[in-house]
C-alpha positions as CSV (number, residue, x, y, z in Angstrom):
1,X,120.7,106.3,83.5
2,X,117.6,106.9,81.9
3,X,116.1,110.7,81.8
4,X,112.7,112.1,81.1
5,X,112.8,113.6,77.6
6,X,111.4,117.0,76.8
7,X,109.1,116.7,74.8
8,X,109.6,120.2,72.5
9,X,113.2,119.6,72.2
10,X,114.3,117.1,69.7
11,X,118.2,117.3,71.0
12,X,117.4,117.2,74.2
13,X,119.8,114.5,75.0
14,X,122.9,115.6,73.5
15,X,122.4,119.1,75.3
16,X,122.9,116.6,78.2
17,X,125.9,115.1,76.8
18,X,127.4,118.0,76.6
19,X,126.9,119.4,79.9
20,X,128.3,116.2,80.9
21,X,131.4,116.5,79.2
22,X,132.1,119.8,80.4
23,X,132.6,119.1,83.8
24,X,135.7,116.4,82.0
25,X,137.1,119.9,79.8
26,X,136.0,117.7,76.9
27,X,134.2,119.5,74.0
28,X,132.1,116.7,71.9
29,X,131.6,119.2,69.2
30,X,131.7,122.4,70.6
31,X,131.5,124.1,74.3
32,X,128.5,124.3,76.4
33,X,126.5,127.4,75.1
34,X,123.3,128.1,76.4
35,X,120.6,130.7,75.5
36,X,117.2,131.4,76.4
37,X,114.8,134.1,74.3
38,X,112.0,135.0,75.3
39,X,108.6,134.4,73.2
40,X,107.7,138.0,71.9
41,X,104.2,137.0,71.4
42,X,103.9,136.1,75.5
43,X,101.3,133.6,74.6
44,X,101.4,132.1,78.1
45,X,101.3,135.4,80.4
46,X,102.3,134.7,84.0
47,X,99.6,134.5,86.9
48,X,98.8,137.2,88.7
49,X,99.3,137.6,92.4
50,X,96.4,138.5,94.5
51,X,98.3,137.7,97.8
52,X,98.2,140.3,100.2
53,X,101.7,139.4,101.5
54,X,104.7,138.3,100.2
55,X,105.4,135.5,102.6
56,X,101.9,134.1,100.8
57,X,102.9,134.6,97.7
58,X,106.5,132.6,98.2
59,X,104.5,129.9,100.0
60,X,101.6,129.3,97.3
61,X,102.2,125.9,95.9
62,X,100.0,126.4,92.9
63,X,101.0,130.4,92.3
64,X,104.6,128.9,92.3
65,X,104.0,125.9,90.3
66,X,102.2,127.7,87.5
67,X,104.2,130.6,87.4
68,X,107.2,127.9,86.5
69,X,105.2,126.3,83.6
70,X,104.3,129.6,82.0
71,X,107.7,130.8,82.3
72,X,109.3,128.0,80.1
73,X,106.1,127.9,77.7
74,X,107.4,131.9,77.0
75,X,110.7,130.9,76.6
76,X,112.6,129.2,73.2
77,X,115.8,127.4,74.2
78,X,118.5,127.6,71.6
79,X,122.3,126.0,71.8
80,X,122.4,123.6,74.9
81,X,119.8,125.3,77.0
82,X,117.1,122.9,78.5
83,X,114.0,124.1,81.0
84,X,114.4,124.5,84.3
85,X,112.2,125.3,87.3
86,X,113.8,125.4,90.7
87,X,111.2,125.5,93.8
88,X,112.5,128.3,96.1
89,X,112.1,129.6,99.5
90,X,115.5,131.8,99.6
91,X,119.1,130.9,100.2
92,X,118.8,130.6,103.7
93,X,116.1,127.5,103.1
94,X,118.8,125.1,104.8
95,X,119.5,127.5,107.8
96,X,115.7,127.8,108.5
97,X,115.1,124.2,108.8
98,X,117.2,124.5,112.0
99,X,114.5,127.5,113.2
100,X,114.2,130.8,112.8
101,X,112.4,132.8,110.4
102,X,112.5,133.5,106.7
103,X,111.8,137.3,106.2
104,X,110.5,137.1,102.5
105,X,111.4,140.5,99.7
106,X,110.1,141.1,96.1
107,X,113.1,139.4,94.8
108,X,114.6,137.0,97.6
109,X,114.6,136.6,101.4
110,X,116.8,136.2,104.3
111,X,116.9,134.7,107.8
112,X,116.8,136.8,111.2
113,X,119.7,135.0,113.2
114,X,118.6,132.9,116.2
115,X,121.6,131.8,117.5
116,X,122.8,134.0,120.6
117,X,125.7,131.9,121.5
118,X,127.7,129.0,120.3
119,X,127.4,127.2,123.3
120,X,123.4,126.5,122.5
121,X,124.6,125.7,119.3
122,X,123.6,122.0,120.3
123,X,120.3,122.5,120.9
124,X,119.7,122.9,117.4
125,X,119.1,119.9,115.1
126,X,117.6,120.0,111.0
127,X,113.9,118.9,111.8
128,X,111.9,117.7,109.1
129,X,108.8,118.8,110.5
130,X,109.8,122.2,110.3
131,X,107.2,124.4,108.5
132,X,109.7,124.9,105.6
133,X,110.4,121.6,105.1
134,X,106.6,120.9,104.9
135,X,106.8,123.4,102.5
136,X,109.1,122.7,100.2
137,X,107.8,118.8,99.9
138,X,104.7,120.1,98.8
139,X,106.4,122.6,95.9
140,X,108.9,119.9,95.2
141,X,106.3,117.1,94.1
142,X,104.1,120.0,92.6
143,X,107.3,121.6,90.3
144,X,107.9,117.8,89.2
145,X,104.6,116.7,88.2
146,X,104.0,119.8,86.6
147,X,107.2,119.4,84.7
148,X,106.6,116.3,83.2
149,X,108.1,116.3,79.8
150,X,108.0,120.2,80.2
151,X,111.0,121.0,82.5
152,X,113.5,119.3,84.8
153,X,113.2,120.4,88.4
154,X,116.2,121.4,90.1
155,X,117.2,121.1,94.2
156,X,116.6,124.0,96.1
157,X,119.2,126.9,96.8
158,X,120.8,125.3,99.7
159,X,123.9,127.5,101.7
160,X,125.8,125.4,103.8
161,X,129.0,125.6,105.8
162,X,130.0,128.9,106.3
163,X,127.2,130.5,104.9
164,X,124.8,128.4,107.0
165,X,126.6,129.3,110.2
166,X,126.1,133.0,109.1
167,X,122.5,132.7,108.9
168,X,122.4,131.2,112.6
169,X,124.3,134.1,113.8
170,X,124.2,137.1,111.6
171,X,127.8,138.5,109.8
172,X,128.1,140.9,112.0
173,X,128.7,138.7,115.0
174,X,130.5,135.8,112.4
175,X,133.5,138.7,112.4
176,X,134.0,137.7,116.0
177,X,133.3,134.5,116.3
178,X,135.9,133.4,113.9
179,X,138.6,135.1,116.3
180,X,136.6,134.4,119.5
181,X,134.6,130.6,118.9
182,X,137.3,128.8,116.0
183,X,136.9,125.2,117.8
184,X,133.2,125.8,118.0
185,X,133.1,127.1,114.1
186,X,134.9,124.5,113.2
187,X,132.5,121.9,114.9
188,X,129.3,122.9,113.3
189,X,131.5,123.1,110.2
190,X,131.7,119.3,110.6
191,X,128.6,118.9,112.2
192,X,126.1,120.6,109.7
193,X,128.0,118.8,107.0
194,X,126.1,115.8,107.4
195,X,122.5,117.2,107.5
196,X,123.5,118.6,104.3
197,X,124.6,115.4,102.7
198,X,120.9,114.5,104.4
199,X,119.4,116.8,102.1
200,X,121.4,116.6,99.0
201,X,120.7,112.8,99.4
202,X,117.4,113.4,99.7
203,X,116.5,115.6,97.0
204,X,119.0,113.7,94.5
205,X,116.6,110.8,95.3
206,X,113.8,112.2,94.2
207,X,114.8,113.3,90.8
208,X,116.7,110.0,90.3
209,X,113.0,108.3,91.0
210,X,111.2,110.3,88.5
211,X,114.0,110.3,85.7
212,X,115.1,113.2,85.8
213,X,118.8,114.8,85.9
214,X,120.5,116.8,88.3
215,X,120.3,120.7,88.0
216,X,120.1,123.5,89.9
217,X,120.1,127.6,89.8
218,X,123.6,127.3,88.3
219,X,121.4,126.5,84.8
220,X,123.5,122.9,84.4
221,X,122.0,119.9,83.5
222,X,123.8,116.8,84.0
223,X,123.4,113.1,84.8
224,X,126.4,113.9,87.3
225,X,125.7,114.3,91.2
226,X,127.3,117.5,91.0
227,X,126.9,120.2,94.1
228,X,128.0,124.3,94.0
229,X,130.1,124.9,97.2
230,X,130.4,128.4,98.1
231,X,131.5,130.8,101.2
232,X,129.9,134.0,100.9
233,X,131.3,135.1,104.1
234,X,135.0,134.5,102.7
235,X,135.3,137.9,101.6
236,X,135.2,139.3,104.8
237,X,138.3,136.8,106.3
238,X,142.0,136.7,105.4
239,X,143.0,134.1,103.1
240,X,145.2,132.7,106.4
241,X,141.9,132.7,108.1
242,X,139.9,130.9,105.2
243,X,142.3,128.2,104.8
244,X,142.7,127.2,109.0
245,X,139.2,127.3,109.3
246,X,137.2,126.7,106.4
247,X,139.3,124.8,103.7
248,X,139.4,121.2,105.2
249,X,135.7,121.2,105.8
250,X,135.3,122.6,102.3
251,X,137.3,119.7,100.8
252,X,135.2,117.3,102.5
253,X,131.9,119.1,101.4
254,X,133.4,118.3,98.1
255,X,134.2,114.9,98.2
256,X,131.0,113.8,98.4
257,X,129.7,114.7,95.3
258,X,130.9,113.6,91.5
259,X,132.0,117.0,90.5
260,X,132.0,120.4,92.2
261,X,131.2,124.4,90.6
262,X,132.1,126.8,93.3
263,X,130.3,129.7,93.3
264,X,133.5,132.3,93.9
265,X,131.0,136.0,94.8
266,X,132.5,139.3,94.4
267,X,135.9,141.0,94.1
268,X,136.7,140.1,97.9
269,X,136.5,136.6,97.3
270,X,139.3,136.6,94.8
271,X,141.9,136.7,98.1
272,X,141.1,133.0,97.8
273,X,140.9,131.9,94.6
274,X,144.6,130.6,93.9
275,X,143.7,128.3,96.8
276,X,140.9,126.9,95.4
277,X,142.3,126.1,92.4
278,X,144.7,123.7,94.3
279,X,141.7,121.6,95.3
280,X,141.6,118.7,93.2
281,X,138.1,117.6,93.9
282,X,137.0,121.5,92.5
283,X,136.4,121.1,88.7
284,X,134.8,124.9,87.4
285,X,134.8,128.1,89.1
286,X,131.6,130.3,88.4
287,X,132.9,134.0,88.8
288,X,130.2,136.4,90.0
289,X,132.0,140.1,89.7
290,X,128.9,141.9,90.7
291,X,126.8,144.7,89.5
292,X,129.1,147.6,88.3
293,X,132.3,145.7,87.6
294,X,132.2,145.4,84.6
295,X,131.5,142.2,81.9
296,X,132.3,138.6,81.6
297,X,135.2,139.7,79.0
298,X,136.8,142.5,81.0
299,X,137.7,139.7,83.3
300,X,139.1,137.2,80.8
301,X,143.2,137.9,83.2
302,X,140.8,136.0,85.6
303,X,139.2,133.6,83.5
304,X,142.8,132.6,82.2
305,X,144.2,132.0,85.9
306,X,141.1,129.4,86.3
307,X,142.0,127.8,83.1
308,X,145.6,127.7,83.5
309,X,145.0,125.8,86.9
310,X,142.8,123.4,85.0
311,X,139.6,124.4,85.9
312,X,136.6,125.3,84.2
313,X,134.7,128.0,84.2
314,X,131.3,128.9,83.9
315,X,130.5,132.4,82.6
316,X,126.4,133.1,83.9
317,X,125.8,136.5,82.0
318,X,127.4,136.9,78.0
319,X,126.1,139.5,75.9
320,X,126.6,138.9,72.0
321,X,129.6,141.7,71.1
322,X,132.0,139.5,73.6
323,X,132.0,136.2,71.8
324,X,135.0,137.3,70.1
325,X,137.2,138.6,72.8
326,X,136.1,135.9,74.8
327,X,136.9,132.8,72.0
328,X,140.1,134.7,71.2
329,X,141.9,134.6,74.8
330,X,140.2,131.7,76.7
331,X,140.8,127.9,75.6
332,X,136.7,126.2,74.5
333,X,137.4,123.4,76.5
334,X,135.6,123.0,79.7
335,X,134.0,126.0,79.4
336,X,130.0,126.7,79.8
337,X,128.8,130.1,78.9
338,X,125.3,132.0,78.8
339,X,124.3,134.1,76.6
340,X,121.9,136.9,76.6
341,X,120.2,137.2,73.0
342,X,117.0,139.4,72.1
343,X,116.3,137.2,69.2
344,X,116.4,133.4,67.7
345,X,118.5,134.7,64.6
346,X,121.0,136.2,67.1
347,X,121.1,132.9,68.9
348,X,121.7,131.4,65.8
349,X,124.7,133.5,65.3
350,X,126.2,132.8,68.8
351,X,125.8,129.2,68.4
352,X,127.8,129.3,65.1
353,X,130.5,131.3,66.3
354,X,130.6,129.1,69.3
355,X,130.7,126.0,67.1
356,X,133.8,127.3,65.0
357,X,135.6,128.1,68.6
358,X,135.5,124.3,69.3
359,X,136.4,123.2,65.9
360,X,139.0,125.4,66.1
361,X,140.8,125.1,69.0
362,X,139.4,121.7,70.6
């Protein structure tokens, strides 16, 4: 599979090879470490928004494309980091393509629940003439054109499964639904899965036609067909209910992909960790412990549990002063970490430490 090169990064191909190896918990020369250092000169200033509403700003294709390109040009990519930009309408984009209205905020968006009762579910369908789908199509094309040789375009944030159903009904209603409408939920999970597969393949084909690797908001850049299954709603239910209602559809969702990174979001979701670790189709876990719950190095026992089960780990926010603790107590195999560094010198120091870790324990 030929991949579009990134003109300003000579070793772009090796960076992708290391990330492909991450899925297999193999080390080519060191674990994956991604570092993005802001350019202190800010040569390429970000476009200034003159929009009269947040909706106008979010859906302005030229503004979003120019902003993505400027951010890439304002960044130095160290270690295995590669420039990516993801067209984005928020986490409820997939759900919005069935109907409903997105409410845009400064940094994210949410959908207003629009399914009053499960007996009306069959009236909904994924609509390629939906305004949000059409906006995303235009934005996707603009990003891929602007990114030619500059950045890789990622797929949009696609929350399927339970999180899509929460978008239909709202979290409060869904809490009652898992008790009162269990069969309807199971049927809906199966039904919506095919719509998700079709949409994922739609973007996969777009990227492949432009010789792009597969990437998305978690930042992994790989030749593999990979996905981020999740169930943020699961923090509100017992593990028994999770296994009875959501586990089988979740596994089926993973079987469609070459590799899977589960997004485990929040302390409440840890209830399901042991169950998730039994899924053979699951390759790695992104543990998001949440604001106010410490840093990555405070969660070493959880990472050790994950590694002991033979799964990889993605650490999306690591600070340089945590490197010693992490490399002392964890295996380098199957590790993907993003480290926050303020300077190029600091980034070079971190890459050197990670390289030593891989050589020492691989």
